[in-house]
C-alpha distance (Angstrom), angle and dihedral (degrees) to the residues before:
residue distance angle dihedral
X1 . . .
X2 3.85 . .
X3 3.79 94.9 .
X4 3.78 92.1 44.8
X5 3.80 91.9 48.1
X6 3.80 91.1 50.7
X7 3.80 90.8 50.0
X8 3.81 92.6 48.1
X9 3.81 90.5 48.0
X10 3.81 90.3 52.8
X11 3.79 91.3 48.7
X12 3.81 90.4 49.7
X13 3.81 94.6 52.0
X14 3.82 100.3 27.3
X15 3.82 104.9 33.1
X16 3.81 94.4 172.9
X17 3.79 95.9 57.6
X18 3.80 117.8 115.4
X19 3.80 114.8 -134.2
X20 3.78 127.8 -168.4
X21 3.78 120.6 -169.8
X22 3.76 136.2 -161.0
X23 3.80 126.7 -166.2
X24 3.76 140.0 114.2
X25 3.84 107.0 -39.4
X26 3.80 95.4 -110.3
X27 3.82 91.7 49.0
X28 3.80 93.5 45.0
X29 3.80 90.3 51.7
X30 3.79 91.1 53.6
X31 3.83 89.8 48.1
X32 3.80 89.7 57.2
X33 3.80 90.8 47.4
X34 3.81 90.5 51.6
X35 3.80 90.2 49.8
X36 3.79 93.5 -118.6
X37 3.82 92.1 126.4
X38 3.79 133.7 14.4
X39 3.79 97.7 -151.1
X40 3.80 137.5 28.9
X41 3.79 121.6 -148.2
X42 3.77 124.3 -144.7
X43 3.80 96.0 -130.5
X44 3.79 140.2 11.2
X45 3.80 95.5 -106.3
X46 3.80 94.7 57.7
X47 3.80 90.9 42.9
X48 3.80 94.0 61.1
X49 3.81 102.6 29.7
X50 3.83 98.2 97.7
X51 3.81 99.8 20.6
X52 3.80 123.9 125.4
X53 3.82 92.6 -163.0
X54 3.80 123.3 30.0
X55 3.82 114.8 -167.6
X56 3.80 113.9 -166.4
X57 3.81 110.8 -160.1
X58 3.79 105.1 172.4
X59 3.80 137.8 118.2
X60 3.80 109.6 -77.9
X61 3.81 95.3 -100.3
X62 3.80 89.2 51.8
X63 3.80 91.3 50.9
X64 3.80 91.8 51.5
X65 3.80 89.9 49.7
X66 3.81 94.2 47.1
X67 3.81 100.1 47.1
X68 3.85 97.7 75.8
X69 3.81 90.6 49.2
X70 3.79 91.2 48.9
X71 3.81 91.3 47.5
X72 3.79 90.8 54.0
X73 3.81 94.2 53.4
X74 3.82 109.2 26.5
X75 3.77 117.3 104.7
X76 3.83 115.6 -110.0
X77 3.81 92.8 -111.7
X78 3.82 94.5 55.3
X79 3.79 127.6 111.1
X80 3.80 115.4 -141.4
X81 3.79 119.1 -164.5
X82 3.79 134.1 168.3
X83 3.78 137.2 -152.5
X84 3.81 98.9 -143.0
X85 3.79 119.4 147.2
X86 3.82 94.1 -133.3
X87 3.76 123.5 45.2
X88 3.82 114.4 -172.5
X89 3.82 98.0 78.3
X90 3.80 93.3 38.0
X91 3.81 96.1 48.0
X92 3.80 91.0 46.0
X93 3.80 89.6 55.0
X94 3.79 91.4 43.0
X95 3.80 92.3 52.8
X96 3.79 89.9 50.7
X97 3.79 101.1 48.0
X98 3.81 97.7 35.3
X99 3.82 96.4 43.2
X100 3.82 93.9 117.9
X101 3.78 100.1 15.2
X102 3.79 139.5 59.0
X103 3.82 118.9 -18.6
X104 3.80 118.9 -90.4
X105 3.80 118.4 -155.8
X106 3.78 118.3 -174.6
X107 3.78 113.1 -138.1
X108 3.79 141.1 176.7
X109 3.81 123.5 -172.8
X110 3.79 109.3 -145.2
X111 3.77 89.8 -145.8
X112 3.75 134.9 88.9
X113 3.75 148.1 106.1
X114 3.76 134.8 -103.4
X115 3.80 88.6 -109.7
X116 3.79 130.2 66.2
X117 3.79 138.7 -151.6
X118 3.79 139.1 86.3
X119 3.82 89.5 -92.4
X120 3.82 88.9 68.7
X121 3.81 95.2 48.2
X122 3.82 114.0 129.3
X123 3.81 127.2 -164.7
X124 3.81 89.7 -148.1
X125 3.81 96.3 48.5
X126 3.81 93.3 109.9
X127 3.80 96.7 46.6
X128 3.83 111.4 123.0
X129 3.81 91.3 -0.5
X130 3.79 134.2 125.9
X131 3.78 119.8 -116.1
X132 3.82 119.6 -162.5
X133 3.80 116.3 -140.6
X134 3.79 119.2 -170.5
X135 3.78 99.7 -139.1
X136 3.79 140.7 77.6
X137 3.78 115.3 -77.7
X138 3.80 89.1 -128.1
X139 3.82 93.3 53.5
X140 3.80 105.7 143.7
X141 3.80 97.8 -156.7
X142 3.80 104.4 122.4
X143 3.82 90.4 -143.7
X144 3.80 91.0 58.5
X145 3.79 94.2 46.7
X146 3.80 90.5 47.0
X147 3.80 91.9 52.2
X148 3.81 91.5 48.7
X149 3.81 88.6 51.7
X150 3.80 90.0 49.2
X151 3.81 90.1 53.4
X152 3.79 91.0 52.4
X153 3.80 89.4 50.8
X154 3.81 92.3 56.2
X155 3.81 90.1 47.6
X156 3.81 104.7 -96.5
X157 3.81 127.8 125.9
X158 3.82 114.8 -137.9
X159 3.81 116.0 -129.4
X160 3.80 112.7 -163.5
X161 3.81 121.5 -148.4
X162 3.79 144.4 129.3
X163 3.80 122.4 -90.4
X164 3.81 97.0 -107.2
X165 3.80 93.2 49.6
X166 3.80 90.2 48.2
X167 3.81 92.8 52.6
X168 3.80 92.5 48.3
X169 3.81 91.5 49.4
X170 3.81 97.6 47.3
X171 3.79 89.8 43.8
X172 3.81 85.6 68.3
X173 3.80 103.0 30.0
X174 3.82 100.3 38.7
X175 3.79 115.2 9.8
X176 3.82 95.9 44.7
X177 3.84 93.4 52.4
X178 3.82 89.4 51.3
X179 3.80 92.6 53.8
X180 3.79 91.7 41.9
X181 3.82 89.3 55.6
X182 3.79 89.7 50.6
X183 3.80 91.9 49.5
X184 3.80 91.2 49.4
X185 3.82 90.8 48.4
X186 3.80 89.2 51.7
X187 3.81 92.0 52.6
X188 3.81 92.7 46.9
X189 3.80 91.5 48.3
X190 3.80 94.9 47.0
X191 3.80 93.6 45.9
X192 3.81 96.0 48.0
X193 3.81 110.0 102.9
X194 3.80 135.3 -164.3
X195 3.83 91.0 -76.8
X196 3.79 90.7 60.2
X197 3.80 93.3 -113.2
X198 2.98 134.4 169.1
X199 3.82 90.4 16.4
X200 3.82 90.8 54.2
X201 3.81 88.9 63.5
X202 3.81 95.3 46.6
X203 3.78 111.9 127.6
X204 3.81 136.7 -174.6
X205 3.81 91.8 -64.5
X206 3.78 93.1 63.0
X207 3.81 91.7 42.6
X208 3.79 90.5 52.4
X209 3.79 92.1 47.5
X210 3.80 92.3 47.7
X211 3.82 98.2 46.6
X212 3.81 90.4 103.2
X213 3.80 90.5 52.0
X214 3.80 86.3 79.2
X215 3.82 92.0 65.6
X216 3.84 117.1 119.3
X217 3.81 119.5 -108.7
X218 3.81 90.9 -138.6
X219 3.81 90.5 72.6
X220 3.79 97.4 39.4
X221 3.81 97.3 48.2
X222 3.81 91.6 71.8
X223 3.80 92.3 42.9
X224 3.81 91.1 55.0
X225 3.81 91.2 47.1
X226 3.81 95.3 49.5
X227 3.82 100.6 39.7
X228 3.79 100.4 35.4
X229 3.79 97.6 132.0
X230 3.79 95.9 49.7
X231 3.80 93.0 44.1
X232 3.80 91.5 48.8
X233 3.80 91.1 52.0
X234 3.79 90.8 47.5
X235 3.82 90.6 51.9
X236 3.80 89.7 49.9
X237 3.81 89.7 54.3
X238 3.79 90.4 48.3
X239 3.80 91.5 52.0
X240 3.82 89.0 51.5
X241 3.80 91.1 49.9
X242 3.82 92.8 48.8
X243 3.80 91.3 48.8
X244 3.81 89.9 50.0
X245 3.81 90.2 53.3
X246 3.80 91.0 47.6
X247 3.80 90.9 53.8
X248 3.80 92.8 48.4
X249 3.79 103.9 42.4
X250 3.81 91.5 120.2
X251 3.78 100.5 28.5
X252 3.80 133.2 94.1
X253 3.81 87.2 -111.5
X254 3.81 89.6 76.7
X255 3.80 90.1 66.2
X256 3.80 90.3 56.6
X257 3.79 90.7 49.3
X258 3.82 88.8 55.7
X259 3.81 90.7 49.5
X260 3.79 91.2 51.0
X261 3.79 92.1 47.1
X262 3.81 90.9 48.3
X263 3.82 89.4 52.7
X264 3.81 92.9 52.8
X265 3.79 90.7 47.7
X266 3.80 90.9 48.3
X267 3.79 91.6 51.8
X268 3.80 90.5 52.3
X269 3.80 90.8 50.0
X270 3.81 91.0 52.7
X271 3.81 89.7 57.8
X272 3.80 92.8 60.7
């Protein structure tokens, strides 16, 4: 879905660009049908050999497996970037295999849906979104500055940071909400009885909270394995916050917690 959306966004804003894709045959065929790519290569090496920009949209384990192959076949002038949701492991591998070759730039689009697949790709997915780039904002490599400009063209705002800072931040802002949705879904499921209650009385609030519960395990397995420490710390903080609320259900402190939560929500709304 991410790779297809990026390809459709490029086609929308740069209609003359030539795009070659590589994936499982049935997926690649659907990508051609959707218009995400014009051509499909038979293997990864031939896909990347003549490319100026190589966009790796795979689960994290797949990215780590693909990078050495890409490094061996990409031309020296190429820019390679990924869309993985954690960056420390990926950027460490990228620095190793691309040390004297093409430029690797770690990336993470802060955009997506709870569903996956090329069928759900959207050319406007990146509009008004943030896009993490693992580099210094003053990086003088023309390939990096060109990619940042490309992101702005398709509607995204680059956010520059190092890999460790990125993984700490998304551990709180992305990975914790996913696990919180799963925990809430577990409680709702376990508490629902033969009458269908309480699920039968669930309204938009529960649906909104549980949107992330529809996310596929195949993506999140690698995230949990490569950001374990940050996610564990985020869960510890959540447990502390829940215990604080439990202790203050009938105290004046609860009002302040609502004010603080309203402020965070308001700040998020201002970003849109």
